[in-house]
C-alpha positions as CSV (number, residue, x, y, z in Angstrom):
1,X,70.9,139.3,-75.4
2,X,72.0,135.8,-76.5
3,X,72.7,133.2,-73.8
4,X,76.4,133.0,-74.6
5,X,76.9,136.7,-74.1
6,X,74.9,136.6,-70.9
7,X,76.9,133.7,-69.5
8,X,80.1,135.5,-70.5
9,X,79.2,138.6,-68.5
10,X,78.1,136.6,-65.5
11,X,81.4,134.6,-65.7
12,X,83.4,137.9,-65.6
13,X,81.4,138.9,-62.5
14,X,82.0,135.5,-60.8
15,X,85.7,135.7,-61.6
16,X,85.9,139.2,-60.1
17,X,84.1,138.1,-56.9
18,X,86.4,135.1,-56.5
19,X,89.5,137.3,-57.0
20,X,88.2,139.7,-54.4
21,X,87.5,136.9,-51.9
22,X,90.8,135.2,-52.4
23,X,92.9,138.3,-52.7
24,X,94.4,137.1,-56.0
25,X,95.3,139.5,-58.7
26,X,94.1,139.7,-62.3
27,X,97.2,137.7,-63.5
28,X,95.9,134.6,-61.8
29,X,94.6,132.1,-64.4
30,X,90.8,131.7,-64.2
31,X,91.2,127.9,-64.2
32,X,93.5,128.2,-61.2
33,X,91.2,130.5,-59.4
34,X,88.3,128.1,-59.8
35,X,90.4,125.2,-58.7
36,X,91.7,126.8,-55.6
37,X,88.1,127.9,-54.6
38,X,86.5,124.6,-55.6
39,X,83.9,126.5,-57.7
40,X,82.8,125.5,-61.2
41,X,82.6,128.0,-64.0
42,X,79.1,129.1,-64.9
43,X,79.3,127.4,-68.3
44,X,80.0,124.0,-66.6
45,X,77.1,124.5,-64.2
46,X,74.8,125.5,-67.1
47,X,75.7,122.5,-69.2
48,X,75.3,120.1,-66.2
49,X,71.9,121.5,-65.3
50,X,70.8,121.4,-68.9
51,X,71.8,117.8,-69.3
52,X,70.1,116.8,-66.0
53,X,66.9,118.5,-67.1
54,X,66.7,116.7,-70.5
55,X,67.7,113.4,-69.0
56,X,64.8,113.7,-66.6
57,X,62.3,114.6,-69.3
58,X,63.2,111.5,-71.3
59,X,61.8,109.2,-68.5
60,X,59.0,111.5,-67.3
61,X,55.5,109.9,-66.9
62,X,53.8,112.8,-68.7
63,X,54.0,112.4,-72.5
64,X,54.1,116.1,-73.1
65,X,57.1,116.5,-70.9
66,X,58.9,113.6,-72.7
67,X,58.4,115.5,-75.9
68,X,60.5,118.5,-74.9
């Protein structure tokens, strides 16, 4: 299963959990839901972690790691 589809399914699950925890209904905008709970959406987390990983590999002491 491609990464985008996997993230989309996980995002739906995260949204459902947040709605359950907050008692909000399905008409609440997802962006509002994440703002009120102070949680990032999974795509944002993935992009942030991915960027941090590659930023760290650029300055790594091991040449093989820098080549990633």
